[in-house]
C-alpha positions, 0 to 999 in steps of 0.5 A: 500500500502507498502512503496514507493520504488525508480526505483533503488530499483525495478531494483534490483529485477531480474524477469525472465520467466521460464518453469516448467519442474518437479512438485512434492508433498511436504508433509513436507511443513507447508502449502500445496505446490508443489516442482517445478523445473523451466528451466530459460534457460541460468540461469539454472534450479532452484527449488522453493516451491510454495503454489499453490495447490488450483488452479493447479494440477501437470499436469496443471503446467508441461510445464507452463511458469511462472514469478519468482524472481531469485536473492533472497537468497536460503531458506531452507523449510523443507528438500528442498532448494528453489532457486527462488520465483514464482510470483502470484496474491493472492486472499484469500488462492488462488495464481494465477500464473503470466505468459506471454501471449505468449511463450517466451524464458526461462530466458527472463527478465521481466521489 
């Protein structure tokens, strides 16, 4: 387990639900990844690089709702600017995306 954090630390993490509206291959990435465009409703569309190619095809991901951290600083990955961090459970090299059980409004807060 990592270091213990306070509740105030946790409240700084802005987790939101968004819908993947575009998926592209990302051959320039160091590890196999997709470039995702995610609709977060009032927060707009954000881009993310995600190493989720072992469990998901591009077709699987289109219109899928996911959970992401939207308040990290942007990160340059090759020639792509990642604007959010998609959240998933890691099992070896596989990452299984976390998502709501039922459809919710894009931009909904995860708490």
